[in-house]
C-alpha positions in Angstrom: -60.3 -74.7 -78.0 -59.2 -78.3 -77.5 -58.5 -79.5 -73.9 -55.3 -81.2 -73.0 -55.6 -84.3 -70.8 -53.3 -84.1 -67.8 -54.4 -87.3 -66.1 -57.0 -90.0 -66.6 -58.2 -92.8 -64.4 -61.0 -95.4 -64.5 -63.3 -94.9 -61.5 -65.6 -97.7 -62.4 -65.6 -100.6 -64.9 -68.9 -102.4 -65.4 -70.3 -104.9 -67.9 -71.8 -102.3 -70.2 -70.1 -99.0 -69.3 -67.2 -97.5 -67.4 -66.6 -94.2 -65.8 -63.4 -92.4 -66.6 -62.3 -89.3 -64.7 -60.0 -86.9 -66.7 -58.1 -83.9 -65.3 -57.8 -81.5 -68.2 -56.3 -78.1 -69.0 -58.3 -75.7 -71.1 -56.8 -73.5 -73.8 -57.0 -70.6 -71.3 -54.7 -72.5 -68.9 -57.5 -73.2 -66.4 -57.8 -76.7 -65.1 -61.0 -78.7 -64.9 -62.2 -82.3 -64.2 -64.3 -84.3 -66.7 -66.4 -87.3 -65.7 -66.8 -89.4 -68.9 -69.2 -92.4 -69.3 -67.3 -94.8 -71.6 -69.8 -96.7 -73.8 -69.0 -99.2 -76.7 -71.4 -97.6 -79.1 -74.9 -98.5 -80.3 -77.2 -98.6 -83.3 -80.6 -97.2 -84.0 -82.9 -99.0 -86.5 -85.6 -97.3 -88.6 -87.5 -100.4 -89.7 -89.8 -99.2 -92.4 -92.3 -101.4 -94.2 -93.3 -98.7 -96.7 -96.2 -97.6 -94.6 -95.3 -98.1 -90.9 -92.3 -97.8 -88.6 -91.4 -100.5 -86.0 -91.4 -99.3 -82.5 -90.9 -101.0 -79.1 -92.3 -100.3 -75.7 -90.0 -101.2 -72.8 -89.4 -100.3 -69.2 -86.3 -98.1 -68.8 -85.0 -98.1 -65.2 -83.0 -94.9 -65.6 -86.1 -93.0 -66.7 -88.4 -94.9 -64.2 -91.1 -95.4 -66.9 -92.0 -97.4 -70.0 -90.9 -95.7 -73.1 -91.9 -96.0 -76.8 -88.7 -96.2 -78.8 -87.4 -97.3 -82.2 -85.4 -100.6 -82.0 -81.8 -100.1 -80.9 -79.0 -101.8 -79.1 -75.5 -101.7 -77.8 -72.7 -103.2 -79.9 -71.0 -106.3 -78.6 -67.2 -106.3 -78.4 -65.8 -106.6 -81.9 -69.2 -106.4 -83.5 -69.6 -104.1 -86.5 -72.6 -101.7 -86.3 -74.4 -103.4 -89.2 -74.2 -106.8 -87.4 -75.6 -105.2 -84.3 -78.5 -103.7 -86.2 -79.5 -107.0 -87.8 -79.3 -108.8 -84.5 -81.3 -106.2 -82.6 -84.0 -105.9 -85.3 -84.6 -109.7 -85.1 -84.5 -109.8 -81.3 -86.7 -106.7 -80.7 -89.2 -106.8 -83.5 -89.0 -110.3 -84.9 -88.1 -109.3 -88.5 -85.0 -109.2 -90.7 -84.4 -106.8 -93.5 -83.2 -107.6 -97.1 -82.3 -103.9 -97.6 -80.1 -101.8 -95.4 -79.1 -98.2 -95.7 -76.6 -96.5 -93.3 -77.7 -93.1 -92.1 -76.0 -90.6 -89.9 -73.9 -91.4 -86.8 -74.3 -89.2 -83.7 -73.4 -88.9 -80.1 -76.2 -89.4 -77.5 -74.8 -87.0 -74.9 -71.3 -85.8 -75.8 -71.0 -83.6 -72.7 -70.3 -86.7 -70.6 -70.7 -89.9 -72.6 -68.7 -91.5 -75.5 -71.7 -93.4 -76.8 -71.9 -92.9 -80.6 -75.0 -94.3 -82.4 -75.2 -95.3 -86.0 -78.6 -95.0 -87.6 -79.7 -97.7 -90.1 -82.8 -97.8 -92.4 -84.0 -101.4 -92.6 -86.6 -102.2 -95.4 -87.9 -105.2 -97.4 -88.8 -106.7 -94.0 -89.5 -110.4 -93.5 -90.8 -112.1 -90.2 -88.2 -114.1 -88.2 -90.4 -115.7 -85.5 -87.7 -118.1 -84.4 -85.5 -115.4 -82.9 -86.0 -114.9 -79.1 -85.7 -111.6 -77.2 -82.8 -111.4 -74.7 -83.9 -112.7 -71.3 -83.0 -109.4 -69.6 -85.5 -107.4 -71.8 -89.3 -107.3 -71.8 -90.3 -105.7 -75.1 -93.6 -105.1 -76.8 -93.3 -104.4 -80.6 -95.8 -102.1 -82.3 -96.0 -100.4 -85.7 -96.9 -96.8 -86.3 -97.4 -94.7 -89.4 -95.1 -91.8 -89.8 -97.9 -89.5 -88.8 -98.6 -91.5 -85.7 -94.8 -91.5 -84.8 -94.5 -87.7 -85.3 -97.6 -87.2 -83.1 -96.1 -89.5 -80.5 -93.1 -87.1 -80.3 -95.4 -84.1 -80.0 -97.6 -85.6 -77.2 -94.6 -87.0 -75.2 -95.0 -90.7 -75.9 -91.6 -90.7 -77.5 -89.1 -89.1 -75.1 -85.7 -90.5 -76.0 -83.3 -88.6 -78.2 -82.4 -91.5 -80.5 -86.0 -92.2 -81.4 -86.7 -88.6 -82.0 -83.7 -88.4 -84.3 -84.7 -91.6 -86.1 -88.3 -90.5 -86.7 -87.3 -87.0 -87.8 -84.6 -88.5 -90.1 -87.2 -90.8 -91.7 -89.7 -87.9 -92.2 -87.0 -85.8 -93.9 -85.8 -88.7 -96.1 -89.0 -90.5 -96.9 -89.4 -89.0 -100.3 -85.8 -90.3 -101.2 -86.4 -93.8 -100.0 -86.7 -96.7 -102.5 -90.2 -98.1 -102.9 -90.9 -101.2 -100.8 -91.1 -104.4 -102.9 
């Protein structure tokens, strides 16, 4: 079932992503072309204070709307996922976590993109008001109970896959989480 790469070229190289075009041969012998968005990977943070989940509202140009999402971010070159998670949590929500648990890793859109996200549970949260958001982002943090977050999925307020995965993961694992200090 695996495809064999016959040729590969970079059609575009940007600051965040690149576009690779692969000519492949299927197991049946047929040939096809694959357009692959190459992404460095990202993290998704479930910041849970024992009663509420951190969320952020931000404009998403690709979606042409403001979305309600869990905190997340792209890994910098050479940065480990756990480092990215700590940095993004401070920048987007203004808190740091004393406790971290690594959750599942998953692809955002494996049909055309290499982006692999690692989910982290952040707990034992402490404010870090001295950390500024990046200049190219305009975020508004908010906190929702799990019930409110699940309802936000159902009523279409939460529309992105990573946030839906994160909220449903929290709902499934909440009874197994350590009590907040």
